[in-house]
C-alpha positions, -999 to +999 in steps of 0.1 A: -064-721+102-026-718+101-007-700+073+029-695+064+038-661+047+071-661+028+078-625+016+113-609+015+102-573+018+099-566+055+072-540+054+050-561+031+057-592+052+046-574+084+015-559+067+004-594+054+009-609+088-011-582+105-040-583+080-042-621+080-040-622+118-068-596+119-088-620+096-085-646+123-057-667+108-028-681+127+003-669+109+040-677+108+063-657+085+098-655+072+119-635+047+138-660+027+136-694+010+159-713+034+139-703+064+107-712+046+119-748+041+127-750+078+092-738+087+077-763+063+097-791+078+087-783+113+049-777+111+017-784+091+001-755+073-034-751+058-020-728+031+011-710+020+014-674+007+047-675-012+066-647-030+084-659-061+114-636-059+132-646-027+169-644-017+187-677-018+160-703-028+133-689-051+096-694-044+093-716-075+121-739-063+104-741-028+071-750-046+088-777-068+105-793-037+072-793-018+054-811-047+082-835-053+080-845-016+043-851-019+033-819+001-001-809-012-005-778+010-023-751-011+001-724-023-008-689-034+021-673-053+028-636-051+048-618-078+054-585-095+056-603-128+023-604-147+031-620-181+011-650-192+044-670-193+051-662-157+016-672-146+017-704-165+052-713-151+040-708-116+008-728-120+027-756-138+051-758-109+023-767-087+008-735-074-030-734-067-034-697-074-014-667-085-017-630-074+001-601-090+014-572-069+000-547-061-032-565-050-062-557-028-063-575+006-099-585+000-088-604-031-061-621-012-085-632+015-110-644-011-085-665-029-073-680+003-109-690+012-113-706-022-081-727-017-092-738+017-126-747+004-111-769-023-089-786+002-119-795+025-140-805-005-166-778+002-183-755-023-189-727+002-177-713+035-208-724+053-206-757+072-233-776+089-233-806+113-268-814+126-283-781+137-248-764+141-240-738+115-206-722+111-199-695+085-161-693+081-162-662+060-184-642+083-171-658+115-205-665+128-218-696+147-253-707+155-270-738+169-307-745+164-309-710+150-295-693+181-263-673+176-233-683+197-204-660+206-169-675+205-135-661+211-111-660+182-093-691+195-125-710+201-137-702+166-104-713+151-106-747+168-143-751+158-135-742+122-107-768+121-131-794+136-160-787+113-138-785+082-127-820+092-161-832+105-161-869+112-123-871+113-107-878+147-080-851+153-053-855+179-045-828+204-012-823+187-027-819+153-053-794+165-025-775+183-004-774+151-031-759+131-042-733+156-011-719+173+021-706+156+057-710+165+055-683+192+032-705+213+049-722+243+020-740+259+013-777+258-014-799+243-034-797+275-045-762+264-064-778+236-084-797+263-093-764+280-106-749+248-126-780+239-143-777+273-151-741+265-166-751+232-186-779+247-201-756+272-212-732+245-222-756+218-234-788+236-247-777+270-285-777+270-288-800+239-296-837+240-275-844+210-238-837+217-216-829+187-180-827+202-168-862+212-137-875+228-121-906+213-100-921+241-063-922+233-068-905+199-083-870+203-115-852+194-141-854+166-171-832+156-199-854+143-236-861+147-241-894+166-269-917+153 
């Protein structure tokens, strides 16, 4: 899942990027509000970690512009202000959640998981399609009860597919949600990773779960 971190304090920004990357998220980051708007205009994100106090354009103003434009990307606000008035103001501006500095990383990760579950309409981090089971919190995968080892990138693509089970996803859309701005490859790399996943998930099983929709992309679903 691809995140955007907007935090103006360089050390905190770098720490958040490292910790979120270690937690298997794909992360872009910037230090001010103007750059944040450029990032949002150029890519799709699964969630946004947004500091309120930013140079130039404030986090709240970024949030208001997103919501006015119909952008429903989940937003977790970060702030040093902890008054009820501040929290209410942030939530009323369209934030999905609110975290006061200093905070524990585990709490940040838990709140992100909750926001992503809400967006996918799930009540847990455990997803199942047929006999395939993916635990997005524990980063484990099994099929027919047998554990399957995936690389970080393979897991990221599978997570995106299973969170959108039954939805046809284009190569471009998969790429946008899995790689950040530093990535210089093309959409054909998605095909390579889909082949890796098919070999690990579908080979040896009569019922195939990853399907190609010609001219459109890929879909994870159980065929009747």
